[in-house]
Structures are given as C-alpha cells and as structure tokens.
N, C-alpha and C positions, 0 to 999 in steps of 0.2 A: 436810136435810129428812126423810130416812128416820128419823133418830133421834128427831125430834120426833113424827112419826107413831107411831113405835114406843112412845114413852112415854105419849102421851096417849090414843090410840085404845082400848086395852083397858080402861082405867079408865072412860072415857066410855061405851063399849059395854056394859060390865058393869052400869052404872047404868041405862041406858035400855033394853036389850034383854032383861034377865032380871028376873023378879019375885023377891020375897024368898025364896020356897022354892027357886027355881032357883039363886039365888046361893049357897045352902048346898051344892049338889051340883055345880054347873058353874062354869066360868069361860071367858072369851073370851081367846083368845091371837091376837094379830096377828103372824103369822110372815112377816117380810120376808127371813128368811135364805134362802129359796128364790130370791129375786131376786139375792142376793149370792154364792151359792155356785156351784160348777162343776156339770158334768153328773154324772149318776149314776155312771158308770164311774170318773171321776176321784175322786169322793168315796169310793167303796168301796175303791179302791186306797189312798187316803190313810188311811182308817180301818184297813185291813189292816196297813199299815206301822206305824201307831200302836199297835195291839194287839200285833203281833209284836215290837216293840221296847220294850214295857213302859211307854209313856207315855200310853196310853189303855186304859181297861178296857172290856169289852163294854157296860157300862151307860153309860159316857161317850158312846160312839157312839150308843147307843139314845136317849139324851137329846138329842143333836144332831139326830137324825132324827125326834124327836117320837114315839118308840115307847115301849111299856110297859117297865119295868125287869125284869130277870131277878133273882129273889130272891138275896140275898147267899149263902145256904146252897147255892145251885146254881152259885156262881162268878161272878155278875154283876159284882161289885166287885173281882174278883181281877185283878191286873196280871200279865201273862205275858210271857215272852221265849222266843225260839227256842232250843232246846237242841241244835240240829244243828251248831252251830259250836263244836267242842271241839278241844283240842290232840290231835295224833296219839297221844301217849303215854297218853292217857286213854280212847281208843276201847275200848269194851266193859267198862270198869271197873265200871259199875253192875251188870253181869250176871255178874261173877265171884262164884262161891259161896265162902263162908268155908272150906269143906272143901278146895277146890282150893288155896287159899293155904297151908293147913296142910301139905298134901301137898308143896307146893313147898319149904317150909321143911325138911321131913324129907330131901329129896333134895339139899339144899344148893345148889339152883339149878344142878346139873350136868346137862348133857344126857344122855339115856338112849339108848343104841343099841338100836333095836327088836330086832335079832338077838340081843342079849345078855339082854334082859329087864331088869326092875327090879333095882337093886343092893340094894334093901331086902327082897328075898324070902327 
C-alpha cells in the first residue's frame, strides 16, 4: 500500500495543488521514508558507519535525510575511509621527511652511540 501511495500521490498533488508558475519552481514530495526508518540516533550511527567505511558520501546521507547537497568542490561527493587502521610498520611514515631518510642511508642504518657522536663527523 505504501508503494502505491508513494508513486501516485506526488504526481496527483503536483497537478492539483500547484499552479503553472509554481510547478516550474516547486515540487511535492510525499516522504514515507520517515515511517519506515529507525530513530534519529540509529540513523546517524548508520550514516557514520557508511561514511567512515567509504560506501556512503556526505551527499548520499544528505539526500536520504532530505537536506541540501554540499557542493562537490567542498567534498560533498567524496568517499572517505578511516586512516587510523594502519600496520605497525607504517606508523609515522607519512611524517618522515625526505632529509631524514637520506641521513639514514649515509649512516648505513648503524646505531649511533650518543657518547661517541656521529661517525660521519
């Protein structure tokens, strides 16, 4: 029954409730999703999971909630994933400067005794 209401009501209402000028600027949307979806907290948690795992974009969520879209140039259509789950051997890798890796090559990866100082001095 809901699907038949959902299909027919907006078309019928657009014809009868809006004049020709209004039809150019507005439309009627019969939203029964509110009757079928969970409470606010559950929806937000689900949306958060979807965005954090990369299968929903912020604009996907906004469309489901009937909100205005975020412009694409501001990242509204960007799919994201959490970057905090990385292998231990990669921790800090994005923050290592190129100069540090060159210095490590010069020292042949040998540990330096602080009391002796650098062997390359």
